[in-house]
MMTF fields as JSON, N, C-alpha, C and O atoms, coordinates in Angstrom:
{
  "mmtfVersion": "1.0.0",
  "mmtfProducer": "UNKNOWN",
  "numBonds": 507,
  "numAtoms": 508,
  "numGroups": 127,
  "numChains": 1,
  "numModels": 1,
  "chainsPerModel": [1],
  "groupsPerChain": [127],
  "chainIdList": ["A"],
  "bondAtomList": [4, 2, 8, 6, 12, 10, 16, 14, 20, 18, 24, 22, 28, 26, 32, 30, 36, 34, 40, 38, 44, 42, 48, 46, 52, 50, 56, 54, 60, 58, 64, 62, 68, 66, 72, 70, 76, 74, 80, 78, 84, 82, 88, 86, 92, 90, 96, 94, 100, 98, 104, 102, 108, 106, 112, 110, 116, 114, 120, 118, 124, 122, 128, 126, 132, 130, 136, 134, 140, 138, 144, 142, 148, 146, 152, 150, 156, 154, 160, 158, 164, 162, 168, 166, 172, 170, 176, 174, 180, 178, 184, 182, 188, 186, 192, 190, 196, 194, 200, 198, 204, 202, 208, 206, 212, 210, 216, 214, 220, 218, 224, 222, 228, 226, 232, 230, 236, 234, 240, 238, 244, 242, 248, 246, 252, 250, 256, 254, 260, 258, 264, 262, 268, 266, 272, 270, 276, 274, 280, 278, 284, 282, 288, 286, 292, 290, 296, 294, 300, 298, 304, 302, 308, 306, 312, 310, 316, 314, 320, 318, 324, 322, 328, 326, 332, 330, 336, 334, 340, 338, 344, 342, 348, 346, 352, 350, 356, 354, 360, 358, 364, 362, 368, 366, 372, 370, 376, 374, 380, 378, 384, 382, 388, 386, 392, 390, 396, 394, 400, 398, 404, 402, 408, 406, 412, 410, 416, 414, 420, 418, 424, 422, 428, 426, 432, 430, 436, 434, 440, 438, 444, 442, 448, 446, 452, 450, 456, 454, 460, 458, 464, 462, 468, 466, 472, 470, 476, 474, 480, 478, 484, 482, 488, 486, 492, 490, 496, 494, 500, 498, 504, 502],
  "bondOrderList": [1, 1, 1, 1, 1, 1, 1, 1, 1, 1, 1, 1, 1, 1, 1, 1, 1, 1, 1, 1, 1, 1, 1, 1, 1, 1, 1, 1, 1, 1, 1, 1, 1, 1, 1, 1, 1, 1, 1, 1, 1, 1, 1, 1, 1, 1, 1, 1, 1, 1, 1, 1, 1, 1, 1, 1, 1, 1, 1, 1, 1, 1, 1, 1, 1, 1, 1, 1, 1, 1, 1, 1, 1, 1, 1, 1, 1, 1, 1, 1, 1, 1, 1, 1, 1, 1, 1, 1, 1, 1, 1, 1, 1, 1, 1, 1, 1, 1, 1, 1, 1, 1, 1, 1, 1, 1, 1, 1, 1, 1, 1, 1, 1, 1, 1, 1, 1, 1, 1, 1, 1, 1, 1, 1, 1, 1],
  "groupList": [{"groupName": "MET", "atomNameList": ["N", "CA", "C", "O"], "elementList": ["N", "C", "C", "O"], "formalChargeList": [0, 0, 0, 0], "bondAtomList": [1, 0, 2, 1, 3, 2], "bondOrderList": [1, 1, 2], "singleLetterCode": "M", "chemCompType": "L-PEPTIDE LINKING"}, {"groupName": "LEU", "atomNameList": ["N", "CA", "C", "O"], "elementList": ["N", "C", "C", "O"], "formalChargeList": [0, 0, 0, 0], "bondAtomList": [1, 0, 2, 1, 3, 2], "bondOrderList": [1, 1, 2], "singleLetterCode": "L", "chemCompType": "L-PEPTIDE LINKING"}, {"groupName": "HIS", "atomNameList": ["N", "CA", "C", "O"], "elementList": ["N", "C", "C", "O"], "formalChargeList": [0, 0, 0, 0], "bondAtomList": [1, 0, 2, 1, 3, 2], "bondOrderList": [1, 1, 2], "singleLetterCode": "H", "chemCompType": "L-PEPTIDE LINKING"}, {"groupName": "CYS", "atomNameList": ["N", "CA", "C", "O"], "elementList": ["N", "C", "C", "O"], "formalChargeList": [0, 0, 0, 0], "bondAtomList": [1, 0, 2, 1, 3, 2], "bondOrderList": [1, 1, 2], "singleLetterCode": "C", "chemCompType": "L-PEPTIDE LINKING"}, {"groupName": "GLY", "atomNameList": ["N", "CA", "C", "O"], "elementList": ["N", "C", "C", "O"], "formalChargeList": [0, 0, 0, 0], "bondAtomList": [1, 0, 2, 1, 3, 2], "bondOrderList": [1, 1, 2], "singleLetterCode": "G", "chemCompType": "PEPTIDE LINKING"}, {"groupName": "ALA", "atomNameList": ["N", "CA", "C", "O"], "elementList": ["N", "C", "C", "O"], "formalChargeList": [0, 0, 0, 0], "bondAtomList": [1, 0, 2, 1, 3, 2], "bondOrderList": [1, 1, 2], "singleLetterCode": "A", "chemCompType": "L-PEPTIDE LINKING"}, {"groupName": "ASN", "atomNameList": ["N", "CA", "C", "O"], "elementList": ["N", "C", "C", "O"], "formalChargeList": [0, 0, 0, 0], "bondAtomList": [1, 0, 2, 1, 3, 2], "bondOrderList": [1, 1, 2], "singleLetterCode": "N", "chemCompType": "L-PEPTIDE LINKING"}, {"groupName": "VAL", "atomNameList": ["N", "CA", "C", "O"], "elementList": ["N", "C", "C", "O"], "formalChargeList": [0, 0, 0, 0], "bondAtomList": [1, 0, 2, 1, 3, 2], "bondOrderList": [1, 1, 2], "singleLetterCode": "V", "chemCompType": "L-PEPTIDE LINKING"}, {"groupName": "SER", "atomNameList": ["N", "CA", "C", "O"], "elementList": ["N", "C", "C", "O"], "formalChargeList": [0, 0, 0, 0], "bondAtomList": [1, 0, 2, 1, 3, 2], "bondOrderList": [1, 1, 2], "singleLetterCode": "S", "chemCompType": "L-PEPTIDE LINKING"}, {"groupName": "ARG", "atomNameList": ["N", "CA", "C", "O"], "elementList": ["N", "C", "C", "O"], "formalChargeList": [0, 0, 0, 0], "bondAtomList": [1, 0, 2, 1, 3, 2], "bondOrderList": [1, 1, 2], "singleLetterCode": "R", "chemCompType": "L-PEPTIDE LINKING"}, {"groupName": "GLN", "atomNameList": ["N", "CA", "C", "O"], "elementList": ["N", "C", "C", "O"], "formalChargeList": [0, 0, 0, 0], "bondAtomList": [1, 0, 2, 1, 3, 2], "bondOrderList": [1, 1, 2], "singleLetterCode": "Q", "chemCompType": "L-PEPTIDE LINKING"}, {"groupName": "ILE", "atomNameList": ["N", "CA", "C", "O"], "elementList": ["N", "C", "C", "O"], "formalChargeList": [0, 0, 0, 0], "bondAtomList": [1, 0, 2, 1, 3, 2], "bondOrderList": [1, 1, 2], "singleLetterCode": "I", "chemCompType": "L-PEPTIDE LINKING"}, {"groupName": "LYS", "atomNameList": ["N", "CA", "C", "O"], "elementList": ["N", "C", "C", "O"], "formalChargeList": [0, 0, 0, 0], "bondAtomList": [1, 0, 2, 1, 3, 2], "bondOrderList": [1, 1, 2], "singleLetterCode": "K", "chemCompType": "L-PEPTIDE LINKING"}, {"groupName": "THR", "atomNameList": ["N", "CA", "C", "O"], "elementList": ["N", "C", "C", "O"], "formalChargeList": [0, 0, 0, 0], "bondAtomList": [1, 0, 2, 1, 3, 2], "bondOrderList": [1, 1, 2], "singleLetterCode": "T", "chemCompType": "L-PEPTIDE LINKING"}, {"groupName": "GLU", "atomNameList": ["N", "CA", "C", "O"], "elementList": ["N", "C", "C", "O"], "formalChargeList": [0, 0, 0, 0], "bondAtomList": [1, 0, 2, 1, 3, 2], "bondOrderList": [1, 1, 2], "singleLetterCode": "E", "chemCompType": "L-PEPTIDE LINKING"}, {"groupName": "PRO", "atomNameList": ["N", "CA", "C", "O"], "elementList": ["N", "C", "C", "O"], "formalChargeList": [0, 0, 0, 0], "bondAtomList": [1, 0, 2, 1, 3, 2], "bondOrderList": [1, 1, 2], "singleLetterCode": "P", "chemCompType": "L-PEPTIDE LINKING"}, {"groupName": "PHE", "atomNameList": ["N", "CA", "C", "O"], "elementList": ["N", "C", "C", "O"], "formalChargeList": [0, 0, 0, 0], "bondAtomList": [1, 0, 2, 1, 3, 2], "bondOrderList": [1, 1, 2], "singleLetterCode": "F", "chemCompType": "L-PEPTIDE LINKING"}, {"groupName": "ASP", "atomNameList": ["N", "CA", "C", "O"], "elementList": ["N", "C", "C", "O"], "formalChargeList": [0, 0, 0, 0], "bondAtomList": [1, 0, 2, 1, 3, 2], "bondOrderList": [1, 1, 2], "singleLetterCode": "D", "chemCompType": "L-PEPTIDE LINKING"}],
  "groupTypeList": [0, 1, 2, 3, 4, 5, 4, 6, 7, 4, 8, 9, 10, 0, 10, 10, 11, 9, 0, 8, 1, 9, 4, 12, 5, 7, 1, 0, 4, 12, 6, 13, 0, 0, 9, 12, 5, 13, 9, 4, 2, 1, 14, 6, 8, 1, 5, 1, 14, 12, 9, 1, 15, 2, 11, 9, 4, 6, 5, 4, 16, 7, 16, 13, 12, 14, 17, 1, 13, 14, 11, 9, 17, 1, 1, 1, 5, 6, 12, 7, 15, 5, 5, 13, 9, 5, 4, 5, 11, 5, 15, 8, 14, 7, 13, 7, 15, 7, 10, 6, 13, 4, 1, 4, 1, 14, 12, 13, 8, 16, 8, 10, 5, 1, 4, 11, 13, 13, 12, 11, 8, 9, 4, 13, 7, 14, 11],
  "groupIdList": [1, 2, 3, 4, 5, 6, 7, 8, 9, 10, 11, 12, 13, 14, 15, 16, 17, 18, 19, 20, 21, 22, 23, 24, 25, 26, 27, 28, 29, 30, 31, 32, 33, 34, 35, 36, 37, 38, 39, 40, 41, 42, 43, 44, 45, 46, 47, 48, 49, 50, 51, 52, 53, 54, 55, 56, 57, 58, 59, 60, 61, 62, 63, 64, 65, 66, 67, 68, 69, 70, 71, 72, 73, 74, 75, 76, 77, 78, 79, 80, 81, 82, 83, 84, 85, 86, 87, 88, 89, 90, 91, 92, 93, 94, 95, 96, 97, 98, 99, 100, 101, 102, 103, 104, 105, 106, 107, 108, 109, 110, 111, 112, 113, 114, 115, 116, 117, 118, 119, 120, 121, 122, 123, 124, 125, 126, 127],
  "secStructList": [7, 3, 3, 3, 3, 7, 6, 6, 7, 7, 2, 2, 2, 2, 2, 2, 2, 2, 2, 2, 6, 5, 6, 6, 3, 3, 3, 3, 3, 7, 2, 2, 2, 2, 2, 2, 2, 2, 2, 6, 6, 6, 6, 6, 7, 4, 4, 4, 4, 4, 6, 4, 4, 4, 7, 7, 1, 1, 3, 3, 3, 3, 3, 3, 1, 1, 7, 2, 2, 2, 2, 2, 2, 2, 2, 2, 2, 1, 7, 7, 7, 7, 7, 7, 7, 6, 6, 7, 7, 7, 1, 1, 7, 7, 7, 7, 7, 1, 7, 3, 3, 3, 3, 3, 4, 4, 4, 2, 2, 2, 2, 2, 2, 6, 6, 7, 7, 7, 3, 3, 3, 6, 6, 3, 3, 3, 7],
  "xCoordList": [80.666, 80.894, 81.796, 81.647, 82.684, 83.538, 83.315, 83.202, 83.232, 82.869, 84.115, 84.511, 84.778, 85.969, 85.931, 85.255, 86.857, 87.005, 88.036, 89.09, 87.652, 88.601, 88.97, 89.16, 89.007, 89.321, 90.771, 91.602, 91.196, 92.656, 93.194, 94.394, 92.352, 92.951, 92.817, 91.702, 93.982, 93.916, 93.704, 93.747, 93.461, 92.985, 94.082, 93.775, 95.352, 96.537, 96.566, 96.607, 96.548, 96.311, 95.233, 95.416, 94.019, 92.708, 93.109, 92.966, 93.679, 93.94, 94.964, 94.78, 95.917, 96.73, 96.075, 96.303, 95.203, 94.382, 93.529, 93.361, 92.924, 92.235, 92.883, 92.276, 94.239, 95.023, 95.451, 95.613, 95.637, 95.914, 94.779, 94.955, 93.473, 92.459, 91.854, 90.818, 92.421, 92.13, 92.033, 93.01, 90.772, 90.557, 90.058, 89.634, 90.166, 89.678, 88.53, 87.748, 88.251, 87.142, 86.411, 87.056, 85.238, 84.391, 84.543, 84.791, 84.413, 84.564, 84.919, 84.448, 85.789, 86.343, 86.357, 87.062, 85.537, 85.521, 85.028, 84.658, 85.035, 84.559, 83.129, 82.413, 82.759, 81.421, 80.622, 79.624, 81.145, 80.28, 80.178, 79.106, 81.333, 81.19, 80.305, 79.69, 80.183, 79.519, 77.939, 77.083, 77.632, 76.318, 75.656, 74.54, 76.513, 76.089, 75.94, 74.997, 76.674, 76.641, 75.545, 74.809, 75.229, 74.158, 72.904, 72.072, 72.544, 71.41, 71.183, 70.026, 72.214, 71.929, 71.546, 71.249, 71.569, 71.291, 70.044, 69.65, 69.453, 68.362, 67.212, 66.55, 66.956, 65.787, 66.175, 65.245, 67.345, 67.804, 67.811, 67.468, 68.125, 68.372, 67.876, 68.61, 66.711, 66.183, 67.087, 67.203, 67.72, 68.698, 69.857, 70.458, 70.024, 71.146, 70.739, 71.567, 69.237, 68.816, 69.188, 69.389, 69.295, 69.874, 71.311, 71.79, 71.866, 73.452, 73.56, 74.426, 72.676, 72.754, 73.066, 73.952, 72.384, 72.729, 74.17, 74.697, 74.738, 76.091, 77.119, 78.32, 76.698, 77.685, 77.675, 77.014, 78.445, 78.716, 80.087, 80.764, 80.561, 82.014, 82.717, 82.272, 83.798, 84.665, 84.697, 85.676, 83.696, 83.531, 83.903, 83.731, 84.432, 84.854, 84.176, 84.196, 83.581, 83.069, 83.826, 84.247, 83.943, 84.588, 83.693, 83.461, 83.206, 82.313, 83.118, 83.65, 83.123, 84.049, 83.192, 82.314, 83.739, 83.396, 84.551, 84.477, 85.555, 86.769, 86.762, 85.859, 87.874, 87.925, 88.106, 88.939, 87.337, 87.356, 88.695, 89.233, 89.252, 90.611, 91.684, 92.498, 91.669, 92.635, 92.447, 93.427, 91.24, 91.018, 91.39, 91.985, 90.958, 91.485, 93.005, 93.533, 93.745, 95.092, 95.759, 96.752, 95.055, 95.601, 95.432, 96.396, 94.143, 93.882, 94.949, 95.499, 95.274, 96.075, 97.689, 98.449, 98.052, 99.272, 99.37, 100.512, 98.302, 98.368, 98.3, 98.369, 98.176, 98.208, 99.509, 100.504, 99.608, 100.827, 100.747, 99.671, 101.8, 101.872, 101.652, 102.185, 100.903, 100.796, 101.133, 100.987, 101.63, 102.103, 100.747, 99.629, 100.964, 99.805, 99.55, 100.387, 98.189, 97.774, 97.058, 96.528, 97.051, 96.402, 94.99, 94.335, 94.402, 92.96, 92.569, 91.397, 93.659, 93.218, 93.0, 93.581, 92.16, 91.898, 92.644, 92.523, 93.451, 94.18, 93.172, 92.12, 93.656, 92.688, 92.915, 92.158, 93.721, 94.062, 94.648, 95.299, 94.449, 94.896, 96.355, 97.066, 96.917, 98.325, 98.671, 98.025, 99.681, 100.034, 101.523, 102.371, 101.857, 103.217, 103.694, 103.213, 104.511, 105.097, 105.702, 106.378, 105.663, 106.428, 107.761, 108.207, 108.588, 109.962, 110.564, 109.87, 111.96, 112.76, 112.824, 113.211, 112.428, 112.443, 113.649, 113.853, 114.549, 115.782, 115.804, 116.819, 114.704, 114.479, 114.999, 114.896, 115.497, 115.962, 114.852, 113.75, 115.099, 114.121, 113.385, 112.246, 113.942, 113.306, 112.133, 111.343, 111.993, 110.987, 109.701, 108.754, 109.632, 108.329, 107.246, 106.175, 107.265, 106.194, 105.415, 104.219, 106.303, 105.652, 104.87, 103.717, 105.161, 104.38, 103.21, 102.216, 103.218, 102.246, 101.15, 99.955, 101.572, 100.666, 99.694, 98.562, 100.187, 99.501, 98.778, 98.191, 98.886, 98.251, 98.873, 98.253, 100.087, 100.883, 101.608, 102.406, 101.327, 101.849, 103.331, 103.509, 104.242, 105.596, 106.275, 105.746, 107.422, 108.335, 109.741, 110.105, 110.559, 111.922, 112.683, 112.397, 113.651, 114.496, 115.912, 116.144, 116.81, 118.3, 118.493, 119.243, 117.692, 117.936, 117.162, 117.265, 116.405, 115.522, 114.175, 113.841, 113.305, 111.856, 111.476, 111.8, 110.807, 110.344, 108.739, 108.096, 108.188, 106.718, 106.259, 105.069],
  "yCoordList": [89.847, 91.171, 91.235, 90.375, 92.104, 92.227, 93.617, 94.499, 93.978, 95.242, 95.569, 94.722, 96.728, 96.947, 98.307, 99.15, 98.493, 100.063, 100.717, 100.162, 102.023, 102.62, 104.2, 105.22, 104.093, 105.38, 105.749, 104.857, 107.07, 107.517, 106.868, 106.596, 106.565, 105.931, 107.05, 107.53, 107.542, 108.695, 108.082, 106.868, 109.02, 108.696, 107.902, 107.017, 108.211, 107.675, 106.125, 105.222, 105.907, 104.634, 103.797, 102.66, 104.478, 103.728, 103.265, 102.096, 104.308, 103.918, 102.724, 101.875, 102.619, 101.499, 100.146, 99.135, 100.245, 99.075, 98.664, 97.466, 99.634, 99.241, 98.641, 97.86, 98.976, 98.484, 97.08, 96.241, 96.754, 95.32, 94.497, 93.292, 95.003, 94.227, 94.123, 93.475, 94.7, 94.622, 93.259, 92.514, 92.814, 91.526, 90.481, 89.364, 90.991, 89.947, 90.565, 89.779, 91.861, 92.55, 93.354, 93.82, 93.617, 94.469, 95.91, 96.76, 96.271, 97.635, 97.725, 97.018, 98.65, 98.969, 100.407, 101.118, 100.955, 102.321, 102.665, 101.789, 104.038, 104.468, 105.027, 104.812, 105.687, 106.062, 106.671, 106.114, 107.855, 108.386, 107.413, 107.231, 106.805, 106.06, 104.829, 104.36, 104.228, 103.075, 103.457, 102.675, 104.711, 105.091, 105.189, 104.742, 105.859, 106.13, 104.716, 104.482, 103.981, 102.493, 101.852, 101.265, 101.812, 100.989, 101.62, 100.811, 102.843, 103.404, 103.344, 103.203, 103.439, 103.134, 101.646, 101.341, 100.761, 99.402, 98.876, 97.712, 99.86, 99.396, 98.757, 97.874, 99.16, 98.608, 97.292, 96.533, 96.915, 95.525, 94.683, 93.509, 95.081, 94.142, 94.853, 95.74, 94.568, 95.2, 94.865, 95.696, 93.697, 93.329, 94.449, 94.637, 95.121, 96.216, 97.393, 98.168, 97.514, 98.588, 98.268, 99.228, 97.005, 96.667, 97.046, 96.987, 97.377, 97.574, 99.17, 99.598, 99.92, 101.461, 101.932, 102.765, 101.431, 101.845, 101.601, 102.26, 100.496, 100.297, 101.103, 100.931, 101.927, 102.943, 104.241, 105.235, 104.132, 105.346, 105.35, 104.324, 106.482, 106.64, 106.454, 106.921, 105.774, 105.399, 104.035, 103.331, 103.6, 102.207, 101.944, 102.798, 100.789, 100.304, 98.921, 98.008, 98.786, 97.61, 97.052, 97.739, 95.737, 95.101, 93.976, 92.959, 94.16, 93.209, 92.198, 92.576, 90.869, 89.975, 88.554, 88.251, 87.817, 86.331, 85.487, 84.266, 86.176, 85.306, 84.921, 85.253, 84.197, 83.767, 85.021, 85.87, 85.15, 86.345, 86.383, 87.48, 85.331, 85.268, 85.847, 86.672, 85.427, 86.055, 87.607, 88.349, 88.046, 89.502, 90.231, 91.305, 89.497, 90.218, 90.346, 91.431, 89.215, 89.263, 90.41, 91.066, 90.535, 91.717, 92.912, 93.663, 93.221, 94.426, 94.697, 95.798, 93.73, 93.752, 94.018, 94.558, 93.58, 93.746, 95.21, 95.669, 96.077, 97.312, 98.374, 99.595, 97.806, 98.508, 99.116, 98.393, 100.417, 101.215, 101.967, 102.484, 102.069, 102.93, 104.406, 104.887, 105.149, 106.653, 107.392, 106.938, 108.657, 109.58, 109.987, 109.88, 110.451, 110.936, 112.195, 112.8, 112.688, 113.928, 114.595, 113.851, 115.806, 116.403, 116.145, 116.416, 115.636, 115.498, 114.097, 113.728, 113.211, 111.85, 111.003, 111.279, 109.998, 109.189, 107.88, 107.259, 107.455, 106.234, 105.02, 104.988, 103.996, 102.708, 101.956, 101.012, 102.202, 101.536, 102.389, 103.393, 102.04, 102.915, 103.146, 102.164, 104.381, 104.679, 105.362, 106.317, 104.808, 105.361, 105.82, 104.964, 106.988, 107.463, 107.759, 108.687, 107.034, 107.375, 108.48, 108.89, 109.175, 110.504, 110.155, 109.185, 110.94, 110.568, 111.826, 112.719, 111.78, 112.721, 112.11, 110.96, 112.942, 112.219, 112.275, 111.498, 113.256, 113.196, 114.202, 114.415, 114.708, 115.605, 117.075, 117.515, 117.694, 119.074, 119.933, 119.534, 121.157, 122.237, 122.498, 122.955, 122.243, 122.471, 121.624, 121.953, 120.474, 119.449, 119.755, 118.972, 120.902, 121.134, 121.351, 121.107, 121.823, 122.16, 120.837, 120.803, 119.744, 118.477, 118.084, 117.776, 118.005, 117.711, 118.457, 117.885, 119.722, 120.835, 120.607, 120.767, 120.256, 119.894, 118.65, 118.573, 117.777, 116.566, 116.74, 115.805, 117.998, 118.239, 117.774, 117.767, 117.378, 116.803, 117.923, 118.62, 118.141, 119.1, 118.719, 117.618, 119.413, 119.271, 120.216, 121.312, 119.942, 120.937, 120.821, 119.79, 121.859, 121.92, 121.533, 122.055, 120.643, 120.173, 119.888, 118.979, 120.678, 120.64, 120.487, 119.651, 121.44, 121.457, 120.45, 120.394, 119.694, 118.542, 118.645, 119.288, 117.966, 118.121, 116.886, 115.728, 117.238, 116.158, 116.215, 117.263, 114.911, 114.716, 114.594, 114.424],
  "zCoordList": [94.371, 94.657, 95.819, 96.686, 95.958, 97.064, 97.634, 96.782, 98.868, 99.496, 100.301, 101.103, 100.164, 100.893, 101.147, 100.557, 102.245, 102.797, 101.912, 101.602, 101.487, 100.532, 101.219, 100.558, 102.588, 103.166, 103.038, 103.207, 102.734, 102.513, 101.354, 101.321, 100.303, 99.097, 98.098, 97.896, 97.395, 96.514, 95.208, 95.009, 94.283, 92.873, 92.148, 91.349, 92.421, 91.797, 92.296, 91.461, 93.422, 94.062, 93.465, 93.028, 93.474, 92.785, 91.461, 91.102, 90.638, 89.252, 89.179, 88.308, 89.948, 90.054, 90.298, 89.633, 91.369, 91.598, 90.532, 90.307, 89.793, 88.566, 87.478, 86.745, 87.28, 86.332, 86.785, 85.899, 87.975, 88.359, 88.327, 88.143, 88.496, 88.264, 86.864, 86.712, 85.883, 84.549, 84.044, 84.124, 83.455, 82.97, 83.972, 83.673, 85.188, 86.331, 86.974, 87.51, 87.039, 87.633, 86.737, 85.798, 86.81, 85.984, 86.445, 85.59, 87.754, 88.115, 89.516, 90.407, 89.653, 91.053, 91.264, 90.549, 92.313, 92.435, 93.842, 94.625, 94.154, 95.375, 95.309, 94.331, 96.28, 96.56, 95.307, 94.849, 94.799, 93.722, 92.489, 91.913, 92.122, 90.941, 91.202, 90.244, 92.501, 92.864, 92.93, 92.515, 93.48, 93.512, 92.148, 91.886, 91.26, 89.749, 89.106, 88.35, 89.347, 88.584, 89.166, 88.372, 90.427, 91.038, 90.629, 90.218, 90.628, 90.276, 88.839, 88.444, 87.946, 86.548, 86.174, 85.019, 87.189, 86.779, 87.665, 87.59, 88.522, 89.366, 88.618, 89.163, 87.415, 86.855, 86.264, 85.991, 86.034, 85.556, 86.804, 86.668, 87.907, 89.121, 90.436, 90.87, 91.124, 92.074, 93.284, 94.185, 93.338, 94.483, 94.726, 95.784, 93.542, 93.776, 94.635, 95.114, 94.838, 95.689, 97.173, 97.917, 97.663, 98.845, 99.147, 100.279, 98.237, 98.346, 98.708, 99.471, 98.134, 98.294, 99.788, 99.98, 100.77, 102.083, 102.653, 103.55, 101.951, 102.399, 101.609, 101.817, 100.758, 100.225, 101.065, 100.767, 102.104, 102.928, 103.363, 103.296, 103.823, 104.202, 102.872, 101.824, 102.96, 101.839, 101.391, 101.64, 100.743, 100.292, 99.009, 98.14, 98.743, 97.377, 97.037, 97.863, 95.811, 95.362, 94.141, 93.21, 94.264, 93.158, 92.556, 93.211, 91.338, 90.899, 89.895, 88.851, 90.371, 89.531, 89.643, 90.45, 88.584, 88.576, 89.097, 89.233, 89.36, 89.573, 91.183, 91.95, 91.534, 92.867, 93.743, 93.427, 94.839, 95.714, 96.433, 96.586, 96.866, 97.55, 96.629, 97.043, 95.45, 94.446, 94.31, 94.264, 94.251, 94.102, 95.427, 95.508, 96.402, 97.862, 97.84, 98.083, 97.542, 97.501, 96.526, 96.842, 95.31, 94.48, 95.24, 95.386, 95.822, 96.548, 97.585, 97.607, 98.458, 99.39, 99.058, 99.862, 97.833, 97.082, 96.836, 96.805, 96.644, 96.237, 97.574, 97.431, 98.691, 100.043, 100.222, 100.241, 100.36, 100.526, 101.862, 102.161, 102.689, 103.73, 103.427, 102.427, 104.226, 103.935, 105.205, 106.34, 104.868, 105.896, 106.734, 106.23, 108.028, 108.743, 108.169, 107.5, 108.46, 108.065, 109.367, 110.192, 109.514, 110.517, 110.546, 109.54, 111.608, 111.701, 111.293, 111.379, 110.794, 110.344, 111.655, 112.704, 111.528, 112.63, 112.396, 111.34, 113.445, 113.334, 113.303, 113.941, 112.446, 112.361, 113.625, 113.849, 114.362, 115.697, 116.773, 116.483, 117.934, 119.147, 119.02, 118.807, 119.128, 119.143, 120.588, 121.018, 121.235, 122.54, 122.452, 122.197, 122.627, 122.5, 124.035, 124.685, 124.454, 125.918, 126.113, 125.17, 127.181, 127.721, 127.555, 128.167, 126.67, 126.453, 125.708, 125.22, 125.683, 124.931, 123.499, 123.293, 122.56, 121.217, 120.457, 119.524, 120.85, 120.28, 119.0, 118.337, 118.785, 117.457, 117.858, 119.003, 116.921, 117.2, 117.119, 116.742, 117.472, 117.64, 116.392, 116.491, 115.109, 114.031, 113.711, 112.826, 114.453, 114.366, 115.161, 115.085, 115.945, 116.606, 115.941, 116.496, 114.698, 113.849, 113.407, 113.116, 113.406, 113.008, 114.118, 113.814, 115.32, 116.406, 116.667, 117.113, 116.431, 116.616, 115.449, 115.695, 114.273, 113.167, 113.511, 113.032, 114.301, 114.698, 116.157, 116.701, 116.703, 117.861, 119.076, 120.14, 118.968, 120.157, 120.851, 120.224, 122.266, 123.014, 123.378, 123.899, 123.181, 123.493, 124.279, 124.462, 124.794, 125.559, 125.052, 124.485, 125.239, 124.802, 126.005, 127.082, 125.909, 127.108, 126.593, 125.797, 127.068, 126.614, 125.169, 124.666, 124.446, 123.013, 122.129, 120.903, 122.866, 121.991, 122.405, 123.4, 121.592, 121.73, 122.68, 122.415, 123.73, 124.602, 124.591, 124.651, 124.505, 124.44, 125.916, 126.18]
}
């Protein structure tokens, strides 16, 4: 069994991951599916009950008998960059230095959506 973070993974991307794992892994899913599958098999294996507390946040489980490094490589191959969203928490610290961005006035709404204070200087946006 492989436990992985599945934060900010959309349903379309999850479906593509499942297609790439077909024939190699039994099940790949996020919280709701994992809780349902685990609770459905509790009477068969009491060891599954120990995994229930680990299903919080956005967690994914991959059940397989294949080599875990091969499965991990398949999962990493399906990793795609995503655009930022308002209110999203960055996985690592991001520091933006104070500078002129060179963006035109029409781009101020982008900064405002991210909660970044800006000022207009000589017809461009400055952070």
